[in-house]
C-alpha positions as CSV (number, residue, x, y, z in Angstrom):
1,M,-11.0,-15.4,35.3
2,T,-13.0,-16.3,32.3
3,A,-16.4,-18.0,32.2
4,P,-16.7,-21.8,31.9
5,S,-16.3,-23.1,28.4
6,R,-19.1,-22.1,26.0
7,T,-18.0,-23.3,22.6
8,A,-20.0,-24.0,19.5
9,A,-22.0,-22.3,16.8
10,A,-22.8,-18.6,17.2
11,K,-26.2,-17.6,15.9
12,V,-27.0,-14.7,13.6
13,G,-28.1,-11.5,15.5
14,P,-31.5,-9.8,15.1
15,A,-30.2,-7.4,12.5
16,G,-29.0,-10.2,10.3
17,T,-25.3,-9.8,11.2
18,H,-23.1,-12.2,13.0
19,P,-23.4,-11.3,16.8
20,A,-19.6,-11.6,17.3
21,W,-18.9,-11.6,21.0
22,L,-22.4,-10.8,22.0
23,P,-24.6,-13.7,21.0
24,P,-27.8,-14.2,23.0
25,E,-26.3,-17.2,24.8
26,A,-23.7,-14.9,26.4
27,F,-26.5,-13.3,28.4
28,R,-28.0,-16.5,29.8
29,A,-26.3,-16.2,33.2
30,V,-27.7,-12.6,33.6
31,G,-31.0,-13.4,32.0
32,T,-31.9,-16.2,34.5
33,R,-31.3,-14.0,37.6
34,Q,-33.3,-11.6,39.7
35,T,-31.7,-8.2,39.0
36,L,-32.2,-4.9,40.8
37,I,-31.0,-1.7,39.1
38,S,-30.7,1.8,40.7
39,G,-29.7,4.9,38.9
40,D,-30.7,7.3,36.2
41,G,-29.4,8.4,32.9
42,T,-29.1,7.2,29.3
43,L,-26.4,4.6,30.0
44,V,-28.3,3.2,33.0
45,D,-31.3,2.9,30.7
46,T,-29.1,0.9,28.3
47,V,-28.1,-1.5,31.0
48,R,-31.7,-1.9,32.0
49,D,-32.8,-2.6,28.4
50,E,-29.9,-5.1,27.9
51,I,-30.9,-7.0,31.1
52,G,-34.6,-6.8,30.2
53,R,-34.0,-8.5,26.8
54,A,-32.0,-11.2,28.5
55,C,-34.6,-11.8,31.1
56,A,-37.4,-11.9,28.5
57,R,-35.4,-14.7,26.7
58,Y,-34.3,-16.7,29.8
59,G,-37.0,-16.1,32.4
60,G,-35.3,-13.8,34.9
61,T,-36.6,-10.5,36.2
62,V,-35.2,-7.0,36.3
63,R,-36.6,-4.5,38.8
64,R,-36.0,-1.0,39.8
65,L,-35.7,0.7,43.1
66,P,-38.6,2.9,44.0
67,G,-38.2,6.4,42.6
68,D,-36.7,5.3,39.3
69,A,-38.8,6.4,36.4
70,A,-37.9,3.6,33.9
71,P,-40.5,0.8,33.3
72,E,-39.9,-2.7,34.7
73,R,-38.7,-5.5,32.5
74,G,-39.3,-9.2,33.1
75,G,-39.2,-12.6,31.7
76,A,-41.5,-15.6,32.1
77,G,-42.2,-14.9,35.8
78,T,-44.5,-12.3,37.2
79,V,-43.0,-8.9,37.9
80,D,-44.1,-7.2,41.0
81,P,-45.7,-3.9,39.9
82,R,-44.5,-2.3,43.2
83,P,-41.1,-3.9,43.8
84,G,-40.5,-4.3,47.5
85,M,-37.1,-4.3,49.3
86,S,-37.6,-7.8,50.5
87,A,-37.9,-9.4,47.1
88,P,-35.0,-11.8,46.3
89,V,-32.0,-10.3,44.5
90,D,-29.2,-12.2,42.6
91,L,-27.6,-9.2,40.9
92,M,-27.6,-5.6,42.0
93,L,-26.2,-2.8,39.8
94,A,-26.3,0.7,41.3
95,L,-24.6,4.1,41.3
96,R,-22.9,4.8,44.6
97,T,-25.1,8.0,44.8
98,S,-28.2,5.9,44.9
99,G,-30.5,5.9,48.0
100,P,-30.9,3.1,50.6
101,L,-30.4,-0.4,49.2
102,P,-32.2,-3.6,50.2
103,P,-30.8,-5.4,53.2
104,G,-30.0,-8.4,51.1
105,V,-27.4,-6.6,49.1
106,G,-26.0,-4.6,52.0
107,T,-23.0,-6.8,52.9
108,A,-21.3,-6.7,49.5
109,T,-22.2,-3.1,49.0
110,Q,-20.7,-2.0,52.3
111,E,-17.5,-4.0,51.6
112,I,-17.2,-2.4,48.2
113,A,-17.7,1.0,49.6
114,A,-15.0,0.5,52.2
115,T,-12.6,-0.9,49.7
116,V,-13.0,2.0,47.3
117,V,-12.7,4.7,49.9
118,T,-9.7,3.2,51.7
119,G,-7.9,2.2,48.5
120,T,-5.1,4.0,46.7
121,A,-7.7,6.2,45.0
122,V,-10.9,7.5,46.5
123,G,-13.7,6.9,44.1
124,L,-14.1,4.8,41.0
125,G,-13.8,7.6,38.4
126,P,-16.1,8.3,35.4
127,E,-15.8,4.8,33.9
128,G,-14.7,2.6,36.8
129,F,-16.7,0.0,38.7
130,A,-16.4,-2.3,41.7
131,L,-17.8,-5.9,41.8
132,A,-18.2,-8.4,44.6
133,C,-20.3,-11.3,45.6
134,R,-21.5,-12.0,49.1
135,D,-24.2,-14.3,50.5
136,G,-25.3,-15.2,47.0
137,V,-25.7,-11.6,45.8
138,T,-23.5,-10.1,43.1
139,V,-23.1,-6.3,43.4
140,V,-21.8,-3.9,40.9
141,L,-21.3,-0.3,42.0
142,A,-20.2,2.7,40.0
143,D,-19.8,6.4,40.5
144,E,-21.2,7.3,37.1
145,P,-23.4,5.6,34.5
146,A,-20.6,4.7,32.2
147,G,-19.1,2.6,35.0
148,L,-22.3,0.8,35.4
149,L,-22.4,0.0,31.7
150,Y,-18.8,-1.4,31.7
151,G,-19.6,-3.3,35.0
152,F,-22.6,-4.9,33.4
153,F,-20.5,-6.1,30.4
154,H,-17.9,-7.4,32.8
155,V,-20.6,-9.6,34.4
156,V,-21.6,-10.8,31.0
157,R,-17.9,-11.8,30.4
158,L,-17.8,-13.7,33.7
159,G,-21.0,-15.5,32.9
160,A,-22.1,-18.1,35.6
161,A,-18.8,-17.5,37.4
162,A,-20.1,-14.1,38.5
163,F,-22.8,-15.7,40.7
164,G,-23.2,-18.0,43.6
165,T,-19.6,-18.2,45.0
166,D,-18.3,-15.4,47.2
167,R,-15.9,-13.1,45.2
168,P,-13.6,-10.6,46.8
169,V,-14.0,-6.9,45.9
170,E,-12.6,-6.2,42.5
171,V,-12.0,-2.6,41.5
172,H,-11.8,-2.0,37.7
173,R,-10.7,1.4,36.2
174,P,-9.6,1.8,32.6
175,A,-5.8,2.4,32.3
176,L,-6.3,4.6,29.3
177,R,-8.9,7.3,29.4
178,L,-9.5,7.5,25.7
179,R,-9.9,4.4,23.6
180,L,-10.8,5.5,20.1
181,V,-11.6,3.5,16.9
182,S,-10.6,5.3,13.7
183,H,-12.5,4.4,10.6
184,W,-10.8,5.1,7.3
185,D,-14.3,5.2,5.6
186,N,-15.0,7.5,2.7
187,V,-18.4,9.0,2.3
188,A,-18.0,9.1,-1.5
189,V,-16.3,6.2,-3.1
190,D,-12.6,7.0,-3.8
191,P,-11.6,6.0,-7.3
192,R,-8.4,4.4,-5.9
193,M,-9.3,3.2,-2.5
194,G,-13.0,2.5,-2.7
195,Q,-15.6,3.0,0.0
196,V,-13.1,2.1,2.8
197,E,-9.4,2.8,2.5
198,R,-7.4,-0.2,3.6
199,G,-10.7,-1.9,4.5
200,Y,-10.9,-5.7,4.0
201,A,-14.4,-6.4,5.2
202,G,-16.7,-4.9,2.6
203,G,-18.2,-1.5,2.5
204,S,-18.7,1.1,5.3
205,V,-21.2,0.6,8.1
206,F,-21.8,4.4,8.0
207,W,-21.7,5.5,4.3
208,R,-22.6,4.3,0.9
209,D,-22.0,6.0,-2.5
210,G,-21.8,9.5,-1.1
211,A,-24.7,9.3,1.4
212,P,-25.5,7.9,4.8
213,R,-26.0,4.1,4.7
214,H,-29.2,4.4,6.7
215,D,-28.8,1.2,8.7
216,P,-29.4,2.3,12.3
217,D,-29.7,-1.2,13.6
218,R,-26.2,-2.1,12.4
219,V,-24.6,1.1,13.8
220,R,-26.3,0.4,17.2
221,D,-25.1,-3.2,17.1
222,Y,-21.6,-1.9,16.3
223,A,-21.6,0.6,19.2
224,R,-22.7,-2.3,21.5
225,L,-19.8,-4.4,20.4
226,L,-17.4,-1.6,21.0
227,A,-18.7,-0.8,24.5
228,A,-18.7,-4.5,25.5
229,C,-14.9,-4.7,24.9
230,G,-14.2,-1.3,26.5
231,L,-13.8,1.2,23.6
232,N,-15.4,4.6,24.1
233,A,-14.9,6.8,21.0
234,L,-15.3,6.6,17.3
235,A,-14.1,8.6,14.3
236,V,-16.4,7.9,11.4
237,N,-14.5,9.1,8.4
238,N,-11.1,8.7,6.7
239,V,-8.1,10.6,7.9
240,N,-7.5,11.4,4.2
241,V,-10.3,13.9,4.0
242,H,-11.6,14.5,0.5
243,E,-14.0,17.2,-0.7
244,T,-17.2,15.3,0.1
245,E,-15.9,14.4,3.6
246,T,-14.9,18.0,4.2
247,R,-18.6,18.9,4.0
248,L,-19.4,16.7,7.0
249,L,-18.3,19.8,9.0
250,T,-20.9,22.0,7.4
251,E,-23.9,21.1,5.3
252,R,-23.5,17.4,6.0
253,L,-23.4,17.9,9.8
254,D,-26.9,16.4,10.3
255,D,-25.5,13.1,9.0
256,V,-22.8,13.1,11.7
257,A,-25.3,14.1,14.4
258,A,-27.6,11.2,13.4
259,L,-24.7,8.7,13.9
260,A,-23.9,10.3,17.2
261,D,-27.4,9.7,18.4
262,L,-27.1,6.0,17.5
263,V,-23.9,5.3,19.4
264,R,-24.5,7.6,22.4
265,P,-26.5,5.0,24.4
266,Y,-23.4,2.8,24.6
267,G,-21.1,5.5,25.9
268,I,-19.4,6.1,22.5
269,R,-18.4,9.7,21.7
270,L,-18.2,10.7,18.1
271,H,-15.1,12.3,16.5
272,L,-14.6,13.6,13.0
273,S,-11.6,13.6,10.7
274,V,-11.3,17.1,9.2
275,N,-9.5,18.7,6.4
276,F,-7.0,21.3,7.6
277,A,-7.7,23.4,4.5
278,A,-11.5,23.2,4.9
279,P,-12.0,27.0,4.7
280,V,-10.3,27.0,1.3
281,V,-11.8,23.7,0.0
282,L,-15.3,24.9,0.8
283,G,-14.6,28.2,-1.0
284,E,-15.2,30.4,2.1
285,L,-11.7,31.8,2.6
286,P,-8.6,32.3,0.4
287,T,-6.2,30.9,3.1
288,A,-6.0,28.3,5.8
289,D,-3.1,30.0,7.6
290,P,-3.6,29.0,11.3
291,L,-2.4,32.4,12.5
292,D,-4.8,34.3,10.3
293,D,-7.6,35.9,12.4
294,D,-10.3,35.1,9.8
295,V,-9.2,31.5,9.7
296,R,-9.4,31.2,13.4
297,A,-12.8,32.8,13.5
298,W,-14.0,30.4,10.8
299,W,-13.0,27.4,12.8
300,S,-14.5,28.8,16.0
301,K,-17.8,29.3,14.2
302,A,-17.6,25.8,12.7
303,V,-16.9,24.2,16.1
304,R,-19.8,26.1,17.7
305,R,-22.2,24.7,15.0
306,V,-20.9,21.1,15.6
307,Y,-21.5,21.3,19.4
308,E,-25.0,22.8,18.8
309,A,-25.8,19.7,16.8
310,I,-23.7,17.2,18.9
311,P,-23.3,18.4,22.5
312,D,-21.1,15.5,23.5
313,F,-18.9,15.7,20.4
314,G,-15.4,14.3,21.1
315,G,-13.2,16.4,18.7
316,F,-11.2,16.4,15.5
317,M,-8.7,14.0,14.0
318,V,-6.2,15.6,11.6
319,K,-3.7,14.3,9.1
320,A,-1.7,17.3,7.9
321,D,1.4,17.8,5.8
322,S,1.4,14.1,5.2
323,E,1.2,12.1,2.0
324,G,-0.2,15.1,0.1
325,Q,-2.7,16.2,2.8
326,P,-2.7,20.0,3.4
327,G,-1.3,21.5,6.6
328,P,0.4,24.4,8.2
329,F,3.7,24.0,6.4
330,R,2.1,25.6,3.3
331,Y,2.0,28.9,5.3
332,G,5.4,28.6,7.0
333,R,3.8,27.5,10.3
334,S,4.5,24.6,12.6
335,H,2.4,21.6,13.5
336,A,2.0,23.2,16.9
337,D,0.5,26.3,15.3
338,G,-1.9,24.2,13.3
339,A,-3.0,22.0,16.1
340,N,-3.3,24.8,18.6
341,M,-5.6,26.8,16.3
342,L,-8.1,23.9,16.3
343,A,-7.6,23.3,20.0
344,D,-8.5,26.9,20.8
345,A,-11.7,26.5,18.9
346,L,-12.6,23.3,20.6
347,A,-11.4,24.1,24.2
348,P,-14.6,26.0,25.3
349,F,-16.6,22.8,24.6
350,G,-14.1,20.3,26.0
351,G,-13.1,18.9,22.6
352,L,-9.8,17.3,21.6
353,V,-7.6,17.6,18.6
354,H,-5.9,14.3,17.6
355,W,-3.0,15.4,15.5
356,R,-1.3,12.5,13.7
357,A,2.5,12.4,13.8
358,F,2.6,10.4,10.6
359,V,4.6,13.0,8.8
360,Y,7.6,12.2,6.5
361,N,9.1,13.0,3.1
362,H,7.2,10.7,0.7
363,R,9.3,11.9,-2.3
364,Q,12.7,10.6,-1.3
365,D,15.6,9.7,-3.5
366,W,16.4,6.0,-2.8
367,R,20.1,6.6,-3.5
368,D,20.3,9.0,-0.6
369,R,21.0,6.8,2.4
370,S,21.1,9.7,4.8
371,T,17.4,10.3,4.5
372,D,15.5,7.9,6.8
373,R,11.7,7.7,7.0
374,A,12.0,6.1,10.4
375,R,13.5,9.3,11.8
376,A,10.8,11.6,10.5
377,A,8.2,11.8,13.2
378,Y,10.9,12.3,15.9
379,D,12.6,15.0,13.9
380,H,9.4,16.8,13.1
381,F,7.7,16.8,16.5
382,T,10.2,16.5,19.4
383,P,11.4,20.1,18.9
384,L,7.7,21.1,19.6
385,D,7.4,19.3,22.9
386,G,5.7,21.6,25.4
387,R,4.2,23.9,22.8
388,F,0.9,22.1,22.2
389,R,-2.2,23.0,24.0
390,E,-3.5,20.8,26.7
391,N,-6.4,19.5,24.6
392,V,-4.0,18.5,21.7
393,V,-3.3,14.7,21.5
394,L,-0.3,13.9,19.4
395,Q,-1.2,10.5,17.8
396,V,1.9,8.4,17.2
397,K,2.0,5.1,15.3
398,H,3.3,2.4,17.5
399,G,6.3,1.9,15.2
400,P,8.4,4.4,13.3
401,M,7.4,3.2,9.9
402,D,3.9,2.0,9.1
403,F,2.2,-0.9,10.9
404,Q,4.6,-3.5,9.6
405,A,4.6,-7.1,10.8
406,R,7.6,-6.2,13.0
407,E,9.0,-2.8,14.0
408,P,10.6,-1.4,17.0
409,V,8.5,0.9,19.2
410,S,8.5,4.5,18.0
411,P,11.0,6.6,20.0
412,V,8.6,9.5,19.9
413,L,6.6,7.9,22.6
414,A,9.5,8.4,25.1
415,A,10.6,11.7,23.8
416,M,7.8,14.2,24.5
417,P,7.1,14.5,28.3
418,G,5.4,17.8,27.9
419,T,2.8,16.6,25.3
420,R,-0.3,14.4,25.5
421,L,0.5,11.3,23.4
422,A,-1.7,8.6,22.0
423,V,-0.4,5.3,20.5
424,E,-2.0,4.3,17.3
425,F,-2.4,0.6,16.2
426,Q,-4.0,-0.9,13.1
427,A,-6.5,-3.7,13.5
428,T,-7.3,-3.7,9.8
429,Q,-4.5,-6.0,8.6
430,E,-3.0,-3.8,5.9
431,Y,0.4,-5.4,6.1
432,T,-0.5,-8.5,8.1
433,G,-2.7,-10.4,5.7
434,Q,-5.7,-8.1,5.1
435,Q,-8.1,-10.3,7.0
436,R,-7.5,-13.1,4.5
437,H,-4.9,-14.5,6.8
438,V,-5.3,-15.6,10.4
439,C,-3.1,-13.1,12.3
440,Y,-4.1,-12.5,15.9
441,L,-2.3,-9.2,16.8
442,G,-3.0,-9.2,20.6
443,P,0.5,-10.5,21.4
444,Y,2.1,-7.8,19.2
445,W,0.1,-5.0,20.7
446,S,0.8,-6.4,24.2
447,E,4.6,-6.3,23.5
448,V,4.3,-2.6,22.5
449,L,2.2,-1.6,25.4
450,R,4.5,-3.3,27.9
451,F,7.7,-2.0,26.3
452,A,9.7,0.0,28.8
453,P,11.7,2.7,27.0
454,W,14.1,3.4,29.9
455,G,14.5,-0.3,30.9
456,P,12.5,-2.7,33.0
457,A,12.4,-0.4,36.1
458,G,10.9,2.5,34.2
459,P,7.4,3.3,32.9
460,T,5.9,1.4,29.9
461,V,4.3,2.7,26.8
462,A,0.9,2.1,28.4
463,D,2.0,4.3,31.3
464,L,3.1,7.1,28.9
465,V,-0.2,7.2,27.0
466,G,-2.2,6.6,30.2
467,G,-0.7,9.7,31.8
468,E,1.7,8.1,34.4
469,A,4.9,9.9,35.4
470,R,7.5,9.7,32.7
471,D,10.2,12.1,33.6
472,A,11.2,12.9,37.2
473,D,12.1,16.5,36.1
474,K,8.8,17.3,34.5
475,A,5.2,17.1,35.5
476,P,3.5,14.4,33.5
477,A,1.0,15.4,30.9
478,R,-2.4,13.7,31.0
479,G,-2.2,10.7,28.6
480,G,-3.8,10.7,25.2
481,G,-4.9,7.0,25.3
482,L,-5.0,4.7,22.3
483,V,-6.3,4.8,18.8
484,V,-7.0,1.8,16.6
485,V,-7.7,1.8,12.9
486,S,-10.9,-0.3,12.5
487,N,-11.1,-3.6,10.8
488,V,-14.9,-3.5,10.5
489,G,-17.0,-3.3,7.4
490,D,-20.5,-4.3,6.2
491,D,-19.6,-8.0,5.8
492,H,-21.9,-10.4,7.6
493,Y,-19.0,-11.3,10.0
494,W,-18.1,-7.7,10.5
495,T,-14.4,-8.3,9.8
496,G,-14.5,-10.5,6.7
497,H,-12.5,-13.3,8.3
498,P,-14.5,-14.4,11.3
499,L,-11.4,-14.9,13.4
500,A,-10.3,-11.3,12.7
501,Q,-13.1,-10.3,15.1
502,A,-10.6,-11.2,17.9
503,N,-8.3,-8.3,17.0
504,L,-11.0,-5.7,17.6
505,Y,-12.0,-7.4,20.8
506,A,-8.4,-7.6,22.0
507,I,-7.5,-4.0,21.4
508,G,-10.5,-2.9,23.4
509,R,-9.6,-5.1,26.3
510,L,-5.9,-4.2,26.2
511,A,-6.7,-0.5,26.0
512,W,-8.7,-1.0,29.2
513,A,-6.1,-3.2,31.0
514,P,-2.7,-3.3,29.1
515,D,-1.4,-5.9,31.6
516,L,-3.9,-8.5,30.5
517,D,-2.4,-11.7,28.9
518,P,-3.4,-11.6,25.3
519,V,-3.9,-15.3,25.2
520,A,-6.3,-15.0,28.1
521,V,-8.1,-12.2,26.2
522,L,-8.4,-14.6,23.2
523,D,-9.9,-17.1,25.6
524,E,-12.5,-14.5,26.7
525,W,-13.4,-13.9,23.0
526,I,-13.8,-17.6,22.4
527,D,-16.0,-18.1,25.5
528,L,-18.3,-15.2,24.4
529,T,-18.4,-15.8,20.7
530,F,-19.0,-19.5,20.5
531,T,-22.0,-20.8,22.4
532,P,-22.7,-24.3,23.9
533,A,-23.0,-27.2,21.6
534,E,-25.5,-30.0,22.5
535,T,-23.2,-32.6,21.0
536,G,-19.5,-32.9,20.4
537,D,-16.4,-31.9,22.3
538,P,-16.3,-28.2,23.1
539,E,-12.7,-28.4,24.2
540,L,-11.9,-29.6,20.7
541,L,-13.0,-26.2,19.3
542,R,-11.2,-24.3,22.0
543,G,-8.0,-26.2,21.4
544,T,-8.4,-25.7,17.6
545,L,-8.9,-21.9,17.9
546,H,-5.9,-21.5,20.2
547,A,-3.8,-23.7,17.9
548,L,-4.7,-21.5,14.9
549,M,-4.5,-18.1,16.6
550,D,-2.1,-18.0,19.6
551,G,1.0,-17.9,17.5
552,S,-0.5,-16.7,14.2
553,W,1.2,-13.3,14.2
554,R,4.6,-15.0,14.5
555,T,3.6,-17.4,11.8
556,Y,2.7,-14.6,9.5
557,E,6.1,-12.9,10.3
558,R,7.9,-16.1,9.5
559,Y,6.6,-16.5,5.9
560,T,6.8,-12.8,5.1
561,A,9.1,-10.3,6.8
562,P,12.6,-11.5,7.9
563,L,14.3,-10.0,10.9
564,G,12.6,-6.6,10.9
565,V,12.5,-5.9,7.2
566,G,9.2,-4.6,5.9
567,F,7.4,-3.3,2.8
568,M,8.4,-6.3,0.6
569,V,4.8,-6.1,-0.7
570,V,3.0,-5.3,-3.9
571,P,2.9,-1.5,-4.2
572,G,-0.6,0.0,-3.9
573,T,-2.5,-3.0,-2.7
574,H,0.1,-4.1,-0.1
575,Y,-1.0,-7.7,-0.5
576,G,1.4,-10.5,-1.5
577,P,5.1,-10.4,-2.0
578,A,7.1,-8.0,-4.2
579,V,10.6,-8.0,-2.7
580,D,11.8,-4.9,-4.6
581,G,8.3,-3.5,-5.0
582,Y,9.2,-0.3,-3.1
583,E,12.9,-0.6,-3.2
584,Y,13.6,2.1,-5.8
585,S,10.6,4.2,-5.0
586,R,10.0,7.6,-3.5
587,W,8.4,6.2,-0.3
588,G,11.5,5.6,1.8
589,T,10.8,2.0,2.5
590,Y,14.0,0.2,1.6
591,H,15.9,-3.1,2.6
592,F,19.1,-2.3,0.6
593,A,19.7,-5.9,-0.3
594,D,22.7,-6.4,-2.6
595,R,25.1,-9.2,-3.4
596,D,27.0,-8.7,-0.1
597,G,24.2,-8.3,2.5
598,V,20.9,-6.9,3.5
599,G,19.4,-4.4,6.0
600,V,19.3,-0.7,6.8
601,D,22.2,0.9,8.7
602,R,20.5,3.1,11.2
603,T,23.4,3.3,13.7
604,R,24.9,6.5,15.0
605,A,28.4,5.3,14.1
606,T,28.0,4.7,10.3
607,G,24.3,5.1,9.5
608,T,21.3,7.4,9.7
609,G,21.6,7.9,13.5
610,F,18.1,6.6,14.2
611,T,19.3,4.6,17.2
612,G,20.2,7.8,18.9
613,Q,16.5,8.8,19.1
614,Y,16.0,6.2,21.8
615,P,16.8,6.6,25.5
616,Q,19.2,4.2,27.2
617,P,19.5,1.3,27.4
618,W,17.9,0.9,24.0
619,A,20.0,3.4,22.1
620,D,23.1,1.3,22.8
621,R,21.4,-2.0,22.5
622,Y,20.1,-1.2,19.0
623,E,23.4,0.3,18.1
624,S,25.3,-2.8,18.9
625,L,25.4,-5.6,16.3
626,A,26.1,-8.1,19.1
627,E,23.2,-6.9,21.4
628,C,20.5,-6.0,18.9
629,P,17.6,-8.4,19.1
630,D,17.6,-10.8,16.2
631,E,14.0,-10.0,15.3
632,L,15.0,-6.4,14.6
633,L,18.5,-6.9,13.3
634,L,17.9,-5.8,9.7
635,F,15.8,-2.8,10.8
636,F,18.9,-1.4,12.5
637,H,21.9,-3.0,10.6
638,H,23.2,-3.9,7.2
639,V,24.9,-7.2,7.6
640,P,26.5,-9.9,5.4
641,Y,24.3,-12.9,4.5
642,R,26.6,-15.2,6.5
643,H,26.4,-13.0,9.6
644,V,25.6,-15.3,12.6
645,L,22.6,-14.4,14.6
646,R,22.3,-14.7,18.4
647,S,20.2,-17.8,17.7
648,G,23.3,-19.4,16.0
649,S,21.9,-19.4,12.5
650,T,23.2,-17.3,9.6
651,V,21.0,-14.5,8.3
652,V,20.3,-16.2,5.0
653,Q,19.7,-19.6,6.6
654,H,17.3,-18.0,9.0
655,I,15.4,-16.6,6.0
656,Y,15.2,-20.0,4.3
657,D,14.2,-21.8,7.5
658,T,11.5,-19.4,8.7
659,H,9.8,-19.2,5.3
660,F,9.6,-23.0,5.0
661,A,8.5,-23.2,8.6
662,G,5.8,-20.6,8.2
663,V,4.2,-22.5,5.3
664,E,4.3,-25.7,7.3
665,E,2.5,-24.0,10.2
666,V,-0.3,-22.8,7.8
667,V,-0.7,-26.4,6.5
668,E,-1.2,-27.5,10.1
669,M,-3.7,-24.7,10.7
670,R,-5.8,-25.9,7.8
671,R,-5.5,-29.5,9.0
672,R,-6.7,-28.6,12.5
673,W,-9.6,-26.6,11.1
674,E,-10.7,-29.4,8.8
675,R,-10.9,-31.7,11.8
676,I,-13.9,-29.9,13.2
677,A,-15.9,-29.8,9.9
678,G,-19.3,-31.5,10.4
679,T,-18.9,-31.7,14.2
680,G,-21.6,-29.1,14.9
681,L,-19.1,-27.1,16.9
682,V,-19.3,-24.2,14.6
683,D,-22.0,-23.0,12.2
684,P,-21.3,-24.6,8.7
685,A,-21.3,-21.2,7.0
686,L,-18.7,-19.9,9.4
687,H,-16.6,-23.0,9.0
688,D,-16.7,-22.6,5.2
689,R,-15.7,-18.9,5.4
690,V,-12.7,-19.7,7.6
691,A,-11.8,-22.7,5.4
692,E,-11.9,-20.5,2.3
693,R,-9.6,-17.9,3.9
694,L,-7.2,-20.6,5.1
695,A,-6.9,-21.9,1.6
696,E,-6.0,-18.5,0.4
697,Q,-3.5,-18.0,3.3
698,L,-1.7,-21.2,2.3
699,R,-1.5,-20.2,-1.3
700,C,-0.2,-16.8,-0.4
701,A,2.3,-18.2,2.2
702,E,3.7,-20.5,-0.4
703,E,4.1,-17.6,-2.8
704,W,5.9,-15.6,-0.1
705,R,8.2,-18.5,0.7
706,D,9.1,-19.1,-2.9
707,R,9.6,-15.5,-3.9
708,I,11.6,-14.5,-0.8
709,N,13.8,-17.6,-0.7
710,T,14.5,-17.4,-4.5
711,Y,15.3,-13.7,-4.2
712,F,17.8,-14.1,-1.4
713,F,19.3,-17.3,-2.9
714,R,20.0,-15.4,-6.1
715,K,21.3,-12.3,-4.3
716,S,23.6,-14.2,-1.9
717,G,24.5,-17.3,-3.9
718,V,24.3,-19.2,-0.6
719,P,22.4,-22.5,-0.9
720,D,20.0,-23.9,1.7
721,A,22.0,-26.0,4.1
722,R,19.1,-28.4,4.3
723,G,18.9,-28.9,0.5
724,R,15.3,-28.0,0.1
725,R,13.9,-26.8,-3.2
726,I,14.4,-23.1,-3.9
727,H,13.4,-22.0,-7.4
């Protein structure tokens, strides 16, 4: 259930940035209540401070149980300097290990305790919480402080709906243990990629021109936003680790520790991307061979220094032997050898190694159709299943290529039962409009997380990365969770396009609960982000935002990539259409369009054999021209232009129709947005920013339509059956 409608202009936060989904108004329901908190620890203090600020604004009171050391916080009313057990309570947040609670909160507390103990799992876990409302008192209980923090933000999401009416006991535990945001931020400005690689929202929130940005308020606000949507870890530098970034591990370690201090109060553990060849780059050793004793000792010493500076450090992220990054191949070693060396150094401190599976030959011969980039991760890593240490997480992109607008799910996720796996998504819209286009990716990510590799009766991708049983013959490894490439920068709206905020919010919520409806998650974001208007029709804004965003991913797909073909983008920038931009290149990203047809033959019978990397039933379904889903047809098959899809349309007519339709949908998006101009439902500056982005989206969509349709008309010689203009 979401809170009642709260739609209108969001105000600027105290640090001068847009408050996103945490505007002051979102805390009104909490801030007007009488709250009692019990528990100790940094995260409990954070909850107390959050409620205290809300009460100061809206007139409520927050009290502590006797014995707590924290100061009391209050609003307009008088705060009892010695809070008694008989004082009224509307909201109670407590650790289950707390002492005796006031009689007024006993009914809900006892019911929660009974439910948790007699449920399927005893206890709530390190981040779980339980919530109920009885006799006008809302109670949140947790086993550990992190659970209390997440329970508090859940109450904020519910708003007024959390109070007054009896609510049955709800038990909330994250489905995925690790929910990590990966920043591709460079400390020093990269001459090709700038301060943030594939960043479309300005500069870094952490770094500027080779030094820390020194904006602690912004970093704290960011950690707060992440915690409020359920994310719990943060890698603060680019996976492509250059020389300056390599030094974060050594002489620049204080800069990393300072960031860890800022995000810790919101339960965020810091991770660091490291250079596999760091001992060589820093000039301390002649080799980075993972089996060399001196190299292993070097990493052990480096890790010990990190944990001395950052005791709760999360671990390393590594891109190795990929797109020019150094790795163990240089020494004749395997990825398991490289990852395990780092894992052994981190293990005594509880740290993890996120080893990216994005490894492929980026110097291919386009004429060699037996080489298939889609196969690469599976071919490299599945022979190593069971050989990685327990604290190694193999980080697998959700598709076999590279975050395209449409790809099948990576078969690696179903092929390594003896390895901890994490699924990697990209919130920064590298191939989906670069935050200049409205493209709400929640529905796409939901499809991936719910995908069942062995058919509907089997486990889903979310189960696999969450650690559920995946193979009856093997004990399940603990899941590696989810990683998302950040879409945040130093832009006032955090994500450049104000509506792109919804992608970061959605990935946090789906990582916590993959079974959530992504449209309902979008509704949550709308409720939190847009606050009540004194005039106007709030449902007009709600309807407008849903009209723009619910189907925006499919709209983007319609005017760009047809039937699973990707990479028809301008090389380098990856923005805008260039149908043959990568077609004759070394990168392995081909559509093989000729005068007779289009698509990549990845079948076992006549192609690269990629379909054989999937378990049944998908191996045969993708193999079959008749059974392959239309939306992925050209990913798996090379077909004639007049091939009839399961929809009844021919391939080439489908291309024409969808590209015209996609542009028409963007025209309608602009029209709907213009209707709310001047209504007071959104801040004028925010309205102008979105309007400017929609104008660019329409221009770009028209360019995509014209270039794609013209290309395939000239290749195929088949005219549009509807007689529309094709250049």
